[in-house]
C-alpha positions in Angstrom: -33.6 -46.3 4.7 -33.0 -44.7 1.3 -30.4 -42.0 1.3 -31.2 -38.7 -0.3 -29.1 -37.6 -3.3 -27.2 -34.5 -2.3 -26.3 -32.0 -4.9 -23.5 -29.5 -4.4 -23.6 -25.8 -5.0 -20.8 -24.1 -7.0 -19.5 -22.4 -3.8 -19.4 -25.5 -1.6 -15.8 -26.4 -1.9 -14.7 -22.8 -1.6 -16.7 -22.3 1.5 -15.3 -25.6 3.0 -11.8 -24.2 2.3 -12.8 -20.9 4.0 -14.1 -22.6 7.1 -11.0 -24.9 7.4 -8.7 -21.9 7.0 -10.7 -20.0 9.6 -10.3 -22.8 12.1 -6.5 -22.7 11.8 -6.6 -19.3 13.6 -10.1 -18.7 15.0 -9.2 -16.2 17.6 -7.4 -13.7 15.4 -5.9 -13.4 12.0 -2.5 -11.8 11.5 -3.1 -9.7 8.4 0.6 -9.0 7.6 1.4 -10.8 4.3 -2.1 -12.1 3.8 -4.0 -11.7 0.6 -7.1 -9.5 0.7 -9.3 -12.5 -0.2 -8.0 -14.5 2.8 -8.8 -11.7 5.1 -12.3 -11.3 3.6 -12.9 -15.0 3.8 -11.8 -15.2 7.4 -14.1 -12.3 8.3 -17.1 -13.8 6.5 -16.7 -17.1 8.3 -16.2 -15.4 11.7 -19.3 -13.3 11.2 -21.5 -16.2 10.4 -20.1 -18.6 13.0 -20.6 -16.0 15.7 -24.3 -15.6 14.7 -24.9 -19.3 15.4 -26.0 -20.6 18.8 -23.3 -22.1 20.9 -24.5 -25.6 20.2 -24.7 -25.1 16.5 -21.3 -23.5 16.3 -19.8 -26.4 18.3 -21.4 -28.9 15.9 -20.0 -27.1 12.8 -16.6 -26.7 14.3 -16.5 -30.4 15.4 -17.3 -31.6 11.9 -14.9 -29.3 10.1 -12.0 -29.9 12.5 -11.7 -33.6 11.5 -9.3 -34.7 8.8 -12.1 -36.5 7.1 -14.1 -35.5 4.0 -17.4 -34.0 5.2 -19.6 -37.1 4.6 -17.3 -39.2 6.7 -16.9 -36.4 9.3 -20.7 -36.0 9.6 -21.2 -39.8 10.0 -18.5 -40.0 12.7 -19.9 -37.0 14.5 -23.4 -38.4 14.4 -22.3 -41.8 15.6 -20.3 -40.2 18.5 -23.0 -37.8 19.6 -26.2 -39.6 18.6 -27.3 -36.7 16.5 -29.4 -37.2 13.4 -27.4 -36.9 10.1 -30.2 -34.8 8.5 -29.9 -32.3 11.3 -26.2 -31.9 10.8 -26.4 -31.7 7.0 -29.2 -29.1 7.3 -27.0 -27.0 9.6 -23.9 -27.3 7.4 -25.9 -26.4 4.3 -27.5 -23.4 5.9 -24.2 -22.2 7.3 -22.3 -22.6 4.0 -25.1 -20.7 2.2 -24.9 -17.9 4.8 -21.1 -17.7 4.5 -21.2 -17.7 0.7 -23.8 -14.9 0.9 -21.8 -12.9 3.4 -18.7 -13.3 1.2 -20.6 -12.1 -1.9 -20.5 -15.5 -3.7 -24.2 -15.6 -4.1 
């Protein structure tokens, strides 16, 4: 099967950083000493992740919690769960776009 060429949006790496930062403290963020941008980033990710269904949120969190780059993390998640890669990539792309929009990046 021929793989589709994936292009990246300008905000992709920043959103990936935001999600990984959020996952270091998903229950609450101690704001003392944090930069305003970190607080706004955390809030944007929380807002969007809590709008997802439980299964979609679990999928996103599972992929981002790995120590792999996203392509390898997606492949590992799909192999482990039997999920179609296109489904995972679509969800990640949609979620990243929503986070970027919520944060005011687009």
